[in-house]
N, C-alpha and C positions, 0 to 999 in steps of 0.2 A: 588702583593704587593699593599696594600691599599694606596690610595693617601694621601698626608700629607697636611693639612690645612696650609695656609699661614697667615690667620687672622680670627678672630671671630667678629661678629657684630650682628645687628638686622635690620630687615625689618619692617617698620612701616607705617600703613595707618589707619586713623581714631584712634580708641582706640586699635587697634590690633598691637601687637609687636611679631614678630617671631624671636627667636635666630637662627642665621645661621653661617655657616663656609664657608670661601672663599677658592677656590682651583684654581691653575693655569690651564687654559684650553689648552694652546698650549705653546711650547717653540721652538725657532729656533734651528735647527740641522745643520745649514750651517757651513762649514769649516771656521775656522779663522786662520789668519796668524799673526805671531809676527814680530816686527821690530827687525832685527839683524844688528850688525856692520859687514860690508862686510869684514873688515880686520881680525877680530879675531872671529867672530861668536857670541859674546856677545849680550845678550838681551838689547835693548835700553831702557832708562828711560826718561820720560817726565819731562821737567823743564819749569818754567815760566821765561821769559826774558822781562826786561824793556828796550825798545829802548831809552828813554829819559836819564836815568842814565847809560845805557850801562852795566847792570849787571844782573845776575841771582837773582830772588827774591824767598825767601823762602815762604811757605804757611802761616806762622805766620804773615807775612808782608803784606798779601793780603787782601783787603777789597772789598766788592760788591758795584757796582755803577750802576745807571740806566741813560742811555743816553737820556736826555729829549730834547736835541738839538744837532745838529752836533758838536762833540767835547766837549759838556758840559754834566757834569754828576752830579748827586746827590748821596751821599753815604749813605749806610745803614749798621748798625751794625747787628751782629747776633741776638741780643736781639730785636731790632726793627722789624726785619723780622719775628722773632718768634711770636711777639705780633699781627702780621697781619695775621697769619695762622688761619684757621678754627679749631675747636675743633677736635682732633683726636679721635673721638668716633666710627669710622667705622660704623655709623648708615647710613641706607639707607631709606630715607623718600620719600614714594610714593605720588606724587601730583595729578596724573591723570592716566586713563587707555585709550589707543587709539588702533585703529587697526593697525597691524604690517605694513600693506601696507603705511600707513602714514609716516613711518619712512624711511628717505632717507639713503640707505646703504653707500653713500659717507661719512656719519658722523661716521660710525662705527671705533673705534680706537683699542680696545683690548677687549678680552673675557675672562671671569672667570666662573667657575662652582660654583654653590651655593648648599650647603648641610645643612640639619637641625642640629642645635646644640642641646644640652641637653634640653629636654622639648619642642622642636619645631616640632617634627615629624608630628603631626596632623594638625596644622595650615599651615605648609609648604606644605603638600600635598593637602590641601583644596585650598590654593591659586593657586597652579599649575593647579588643575583640573577645577577650576572655570574660570580662564583665558583662558584655553583651549576650554571650552565649549562656551565662549563668543567670542572667536576669537580675543583677545586683548592682549597687552603688557602693562607693568606698566612703567611709566615715572617718574623719581625722581631725587634726589641728593644724592651722596654718599660722606660722610665726611670722607676723608682718606688722610694720608700724608700731613695734613695741607691745603688741597685744597677742594673745593666744585666741585665735578666732575659730569657732567650730565650723567645719565645712563638709560637704559632700562632693564627691567627684563622680560623674556619671558619663557613660558613652554618649557622644553627640556626633550627628552627621554620619558619614560613612565609616571612618576609622578615627574620629577625633574625640576629644574630651572637653568637658566643661566643668567649672567649678562653681558651686552654689555656696555663699556665705550664709550661715544660719544664725538666727537668735538662739541663745541659750534658753533652756526650758524655763529658768526663773525670770526671763524677760518677757515671756508670753503670758498674757493674761488668761485666766481660766474662763472657759466659755460658760461655766456654771454661773458666773456673775451676770450673765445676760438674762434679762427678763423676758421669757417667752410667752407670757400672758397665760390665761386659763385655758385648759384643754377644751377643745371643741370637736364635737362629732362631725364627720364628713359623710355625706350620703353616697351611695354607690353611683348615682348619676353624676354627681360633682367629681367623683374620682375618675369616672369614665371620660368626662369631658376634658379634665386636666391631662389625662394620659393621651388623649387624642391631640390636644394642643402641643404637648411636648413632642409627640411623634411628627406633627406637621412642621415644627421648627427644628428638627434634629437634621444635622448634616453629617456626612460621613467623614469629612475632614474639616480642619479649622484653617480658615484663610485669613491671616491677621491683616493682609493688604486691603481687605474690604473696609476696615475700620480706620477713620481718620478723626484727628482732634478737631471738632468743629469749632470750638472756642478759638483755637489758634488760628484757624482760617479766617474767621470773622475779624480778629484783631489785626492780622496782617493786611487784609483788604482795607480795613479802617485806616491803618497807617499809610497805606498807598494813597488813599483818597485825601488824607490831611496833607501829605507831602505835595500832592498836586494842587492843593489849595481849595479842595472840594469839602463842602459840608456833609458830614455823614448823617444817614438817617437810620435810626434803630427802629425796626419793625416791633410793635407790641406783641408779646407772646400770647397766643390763643389760650383761654382758660381750658383746663383739662377737665373732661366730664367725670364726675364722681359717681361711680356705680357701686352702691352698697351691696346689693344682692350678689352673692358669690356665683349662683347658678347663671344669672344674667351676664355677669362679667366674663365668665368662662365662655359662654355662648357667643357673646360678641367678639371676644378675642379670637375664637375659632374661626369665625366668619371673616374677621379682618385678615387672619393668616391665610385663609383660603383665597381671598381676593388678591392678596399680595402675590401668593404662589402663582395664581393664574397669569397675572400680569408679567411675571418673571418667566412664564413658560414652563413651570413645573406642574406635576400632576396635582389635581385638586384633592383635598383631603376628604375623608368620610364626613357626611353631614352630621351636625349635632343632633341628639334626639330631640324629638318634638316637645314642646312645653307641656302638652297634655300628658304625655308619657311620664314626663318628670314629676307633673303634679300628682299623678296617680301613684308614683313610686314613693313620693316623700309624704303624702297625705297620711297614710296609716301610721307612720312613724310619729307624725305630729299629734295624732289623736292619742296615741299610746303614751306619749310623754305627758300630755295634758291630763290624762286619766290618772297617771302614776302620781303626778304632783298633787292632784286633788285628794288622792287616797292617803299621800304622805302627810 
């Protein structure tokens, strides 16, 4: 079944205008629950309540307000908000081309597929092919739903294009706000084990079909059982072993990865260094740190 376009628009850069159609690239298949009244099983309805007047407020009596100071609001009518919106042209104006590596993936918000509209087949494919040859993506603004949204357009598939809606830079929190803890020294043996573990788990390609939502599957099976009048049994989750020593954790992880690779028919990885070798490599470092702290 052919995909159905959700909007039409144009991509423009310089004097070039390419008519395009917009398609939803992904949709959430997660299970959703409704809020029911435990007494009768009826579906609940949401209402707005005013604590000042102690009454339920109808939508017709609700206005929008912006809190400019704590507890202080300025009101806006629907007409005033409408006047502030950008023109709903669905136009995508490209302002520059940059390497894809320059775009921080943290900024990605949503993805759409782009297809050519009537008369746009040739320039659409030309743009896709040229961007692919140059190794760049297009950065621009998309005027839709009354907002100016920051987007990038990149080649996708054989001759296609896709659009990524981005967060503006002021919407992205600084990573510097994240506490990374105290700096810890890592021994050569620990680094070697980590590199071997990464090598063992590295694949040449990414196959998204291998991954499924386990929670959704469990919920759907439970729904089927309940519909059939069966009682569902939830298996208790086994406690996870807590391995504090980094060397032991890396060694065990590498052994587990090796066993899994053998069961999957893949080549077994290199064996981790022996504990004796690790102790020999790390012992002098420990003695040096102890001596230094005593002298300090």
